[in-house]
N, CA, C and O of each residue as an XYZ file, in Angstrom:
356
protein
N      30.675     60.522    125.818
C      31.532     59.366    125.625
C      31.806     58.626    126.916
O      32.132     57.439    126.884
N      31.682     59.291    128.048
C      32.019     58.645    129.319
C      30.816     58.034    130.020
O      30.988     57.353    131.030
N      29.609     58.250    129.523
C      28.413     57.789    130.219
C      28.031     56.344    129.912
O      27.293     55.735    130.687
N      28.507     55.782    128.813
C      28.135     54.413    128.462
C      26.632     54.263    128.369
O      25.940     55.133    127.840
N      26.124     53.140    128.893
C      24.685     52.886    128.836
C      23.883     53.815    129.733
O      22.666     53.916    129.578
N      24.530     54.486    130.659
C      23.786     55.419    131.519
C      23.334     56.661    130.759
O      22.674     57.528    131.334
N      23.674     56.760    129.492
C      23.215     57.874    128.670
C      21.766     57.680    128.209
O      21.135     58.637    127.760
N      21.226     56.455    128.314
C      19.870     56.223    127.817
C      18.807     57.082    128.510
O      17.890     57.538    127.827
N      18.874     57.328    129.820
C      17.899     58.263    130.413
C      17.997     59.672    129.798
O      16.988     60.367    129.681
N      19.180     60.081    129.415
C      19.349     61.379    128.757
C      18.647     61.360    127.405
O      17.975     62.323    127.036
N      18.803     60.260    126.668
C      18.117     60.137    125.373
C      16.602     60.208    125.572
O      15.907     60.885    124.815
N      16.087     59.507    126.594
C      14.635     59.534    126.858
C      14.177     60.955    127.199
O      13.112     61.389    126.759
N      14.975     61.671    127.975
C      14.643     63.049    128.319
C      14.607     63.921    127.072
O      13.680     64.710    126.889
N      15.612     63.781    126.217
C      15.658     64.581    124.996
C      14.496     64.269    124.056
O      14.048     65.137    123.307
N      14.012     63.029    124.096
C      12.877     62.651    123.239
C      11.605     63.425    123.585
O      10.663     63.449    122.794
N      11.571     64.052    124.752
C      10.408     64.860    125.116
C      10.329     66.139    124.289
O       9.253     66.714    124.128
N      11.474     66.584    123.764
C      11.484     67.841    123.000
C      12.010     67.684    121.571
O      11.804     68.570    120.741
N      12.687     66.568    121.273
C      13.254     66.354    119.935
C      12.900     64.958    119.436
O      12.750     64.024    120.224
N      12.770     64.830    118.141
C      12.471     63.528    117.552
C      13.759     62.722    117.406
O      14.715     63.176    116.778
N      13.779     61.521    117.990
C      14.929     60.638    117.887
C      14.928     59.969    116.521
O      13.934     59.364    116.118
N      16.046     60.080    115.813
C      16.168     59.509    114.476
C      16.924     58.186    114.480
O      16.528     57.248    113.788
N      18.019     58.096    115.258
C      18.825     56.878    115.272
C      19.723     56.855    116.501
O      20.024     57.893    117.088
N      20.147     55.642    116.880
C      21.149     55.456    117.927
C      22.197     54.501    117.379
O      21.866     53.444    116.842
N      23.468     54.882    117.519
C      24.588     54.070    117.045
C      25.495     53.742    118.221
O      25.866     54.619    119.001
N      25.849     52.450    118.337
C      26.858     52.025    119.314
C      28.217     52.276    118.687
O      28.449     51.913    117.534
N      29.106     52.890    119.432
C      30.382     53.346    118.879
C      31.390     52.241    118.596
O      32.411     52.484    117.953
N      31.113     51.023    119.071
C      32.104     49.963    118.938
C      33.129     50.020    120.049
O      34.077     49.235    120.086
N      32.923     50.960    120.953
C      33.805     51.129    122.110
C      32.985     51.101    123.370
O      32.514     50.048    123.800
N      32.815     52.273    123.963
C      32.085     52.335    125.228
C      30.905     53.290    125.205
O      30.291     53.521    126.246
N      30.569     53.850    124.052
C      29.538     54.882    124.054
C      28.463     54.630    123.003
O      28.631     53.859    122.058
N      27.345     55.330    123.225
C      26.221     55.327    122.297
C      26.012     56.756    121.829
O      26.154     57.699    122.608
N      25.679     56.913    120.574
C      25.472     58.235    119.983
C      24.073     58.294    119.393
O      23.710     57.471    118.552
N      23.283     59.276    119.837
C      21.920     59.444    119.344
C      21.879     60.581    118.336
O      22.511     61.623    118.511
N      21.127     60.350    117.290
C      20.905     61.387    116.285
C      19.469     61.856    116.432
O      18.533     61.068    116.298
N      19.298     63.148    116.708
C      17.990     63.752    116.893
C      17.708     64.758    115.795
O      18.612     65.242    115.114
N      16.420     65.060    115.643
C      16.007     66.148    114.774
C      16.709     67.419    115.244
O      16.865     67.626    116.448
N      17.126     68.256    114.331
C      17.812     69.498    114.681
C      16.873     70.419    115.460
O      15.778     70.723    114.987
N      17.286     70.863    116.642
C      16.419     71.756    117.427
C      16.455     73.179    116.882
O      17.409     73.563    116.205
N      15.418     73.964    117.177
C      15.446     75.385    116.834
C      16.624     76.056    117.541
O      17.070     75.574    118.582
N      17.126     77.148    116.997
C      18.327     77.809    117.518
C      18.248     78.149    118.997
O      19.218     77.936    119.724
N      17.111     78.677    119.465
C      17.013     79.060    120.881
C      17.093     77.838    121.791
O      17.749     77.884    122.832
N      16.444     76.764    121.414
C      16.489     75.534    122.197
C      17.867     74.878    122.081
O      18.358     74.286    123.042
N      18.468     74.983    120.939
C      19.798     74.400    120.711
C      20.827     74.970    121.686
O      21.607     74.219    122.273
N      20.834     76.271    121.859
C      21.784     76.912    122.775
C      21.567     76.430    124.212
O      22.529     76.157    124.929
N      20.317     76.329    124.623
C      20.017     75.860    125.977
C      20.422     74.391    126.146
O      21.022     74.031    127.159
N      20.103     73.550    125.173
C      20.462     72.133    125.249
C      21.978     71.936    125.266
O      22.483     71.041    125.943
N      22.693     72.765    124.528
C      24.154     72.655    124.506
C      24.734     72.936    125.895
O      25.632     72.228    126.352
N      24.224     73.958    126.556
C      24.691     74.274    127.914
C      24.402     73.112    128.876
O      25.259     72.733    129.674
N      23.210     72.564    128.792
C      22.834     71.444    129.665
C      23.705     70.232    129.364
O      24.217     69.592    130.282
N      23.874     69.915    128.088
C      24.648     68.739    127.686
C      26.076     68.799    128.209
O      26.588     67.811    128.734
N      26.709     69.930    128.071
C      28.086     70.069    128.544
C      28.169     69.954    130.059
O      29.154     69.440    130.590
N      27.141     70.431    130.759
C      27.178     70.392    132.226
C      27.004     68.980    132.783
O      27.401     68.717    133.918
N      26.416     68.064    132.004
C      26.241     66.688    132.490
C      27.227     65.712    131.847
O      27.088     64.499    132.001
N      28.205     66.229    131.140
C      29.282     65.386    130.641
C      29.073     64.761    129.279
O      29.774     63.814    128.921
N      28.116     65.275    128.505
C      27.937     64.760    127.148
C      29.022     65.324    126.237
O      29.646     66.336    126.554
N      29.235     64.674    125.126
C      30.253     65.076    124.165
C      30.025     66.520    123.733
O      28.937     66.878    123.283
N      31.064     67.348    123.875
C      30.927     68.771    123.532
C      30.691     68.979    122.042
O      30.251     70.055    121.637
N      30.969     67.989    121.230
C      30.766     68.103    119.783
C      29.419     67.567    119.332
O      29.174     67.419    118.134
N      28.545     67.275    120.285
C      27.291     66.640    119.900
C      26.381     67.532    119.054
O      25.463     67.028    118.407
N      26.614     68.826    119.047
C      25.775     69.704    118.242
C      26.448     70.127    116.943
O      25.990     71.056    116.278
N      27.528     69.450    116.583
C      28.140     69.700    115.285
C      27.539     68.731    114.284
O      26.997     67.695    114.670
N      27.628     69.047    113.044
C      27.113     68.166    112.001
C      28.191     67.143    111.675
O      28.874     67.240    110.655
N      28.331     66.164    112.559
C      29.423     65.204    112.469
C      28.891     63.796    112.225
O      27.887     63.396    112.815
N      29.544     63.068    111.383
C      29.148     61.680    111.114
C      30.295     60.740    111.452
O      30.641     59.866    110.657
N      30.880     60.918    112.625
C      32.004     60.073    113.016
C      31.563     58.714    113.518
O      32.387     57.804    113.597
N      30.318     58.543    113.853
C      29.801     57.262    114.298
C      28.777     56.781    113.281
O      27.628     57.224    113.284
N      29.200     55.877    112.418
C      28.336     55.364    111.366
C      28.172     53.857    111.502
O      29.164     53.146    111.665
N      26.938     53.350    111.439
C      26.743     51.915    111.527
C      27.490     51.195    110.403
O      27.489     51.632    109.252
N      28.122     50.086    110.765
C      28.861     49.298    109.785
C      30.323     49.667    109.674
O      31.118     48.892    109.143
N      30.694     50.840    110.168
C      32.100     51.239    110.134
C      32.873     50.443    111.176
O      32.304     50.021    112.183
N      34.145     50.239    110.946
C      34.991     49.510    111.884
C      35.925     50.497    112.562
O      36.563     51.318    111.904
N      36.000     50.408    113.880
C      36.908     51.270    114.639
C      38.330     50.772    114.426
O      38.636     49.630    114.769
N      39.203     51.600    113.871
C      40.555     51.132    113.582
C      41.351     50.723    114.818
O      42.154     49.792    114.754
N      41.137     51.409    115.945
C      41.917     51.108    117.142
C      41.489     49.813    117.830
O      42.283     49.208    118.550
N      40.245     49.381    117.620
C      39.770     48.165    118.291
C      39.390     47.050    117.319
O      39.331     45.881    117.701
N      39.133     47.412    116.067
C      38.675     46.426    115.092
C      37.214     46.043    115.265
O      36.727     45.131    114.596
N      36.507     46.738    116.162
C      35.099     46.427    116.413
C      34.187     47.247    115.512
O      34.522     48.361    115.111
N      33.021     46.669    115.199
C      32.022     47.352    114.386
C      31.270     48.396    115.188
O      31.039     48.230    116.386
N      30.891     49.470    114.518
C      29.925     50.415    115.047
C      28.566     49.904    114.572
O      28.378     49.655    113.381
N      27.629     49.749    115.488
C      26.361     49.100    115.172
C      25.175     50.039    115.328
O      25.148     50.904    116.204
N      24.196     49.843    114.452
C      22.944     50.560    114.546
C      22.088     49.895    115.614
O      21.779     48.708    115.512
N      21.705     50.649    116.635
C      20.915     50.128    117.741
C      19.444     50.445    117.538
O      18.576     49.634    117.858
N      19.165     51.637    117.000
C      17.796     52.081    116.786
C      17.740     52.929    115.534
O      18.634     53.737    115.280
N      16.690     52.746    114.752
C      16.434     53.587    113.589
C      14.951     53.929    113.591
O      14.103     53.042    113.698
N      14.643     55.202    113.474
C      13.247     55.644    113.482
C      12.425     54.836    112.485
O      12.800     54.681    111.323
N      11.304     54.332    112.964
C      10.389     53.625    112.081
C      10.647     52.135    111.947
O       9.864     51.426    111.314
N      11.740     51.647    112.536
C      12.002     50.210    112.487
C      12.949     49.803    113.593
O      13.675     50.632    114.143
N      12.937     48.560    113.906
C      13.876     48.032    114.898
C      15.156     47.653    114.189
O      15.117     47.008    113.141
N      16.284     48.042    114.742
C      17.588     47.735    114.141
C      18.036     46.351    114.535
O      19.110     45.911    114.127
C-alpha cells in the first residue's frame, strides 16, 4: 500500500514466476495485482520476501477488497481496472 507506482517493478519480477491475471488501482495511492496462486513451497518464500520489501501483509489471503468499479467510501473515488489478462483495460 505504501509503494504506489513504484510497485510495478515488483509486479514485473513476480511475472517471472507467476502468471499475472489483473491489476486494480485502489482509488487511493496503491495498485493491487492478482496473480495465479503459487505452489505452497513458493508461496511461503514469496510471502517472506513480500513482507521484507513492504508489500501488504495480506496479499496472500483470498481477499477481494480491491474490485474494479467499486467506490472507495472515504474518498468517493473509483477503483479502476488497469490490466486484465488477455486484453487491455
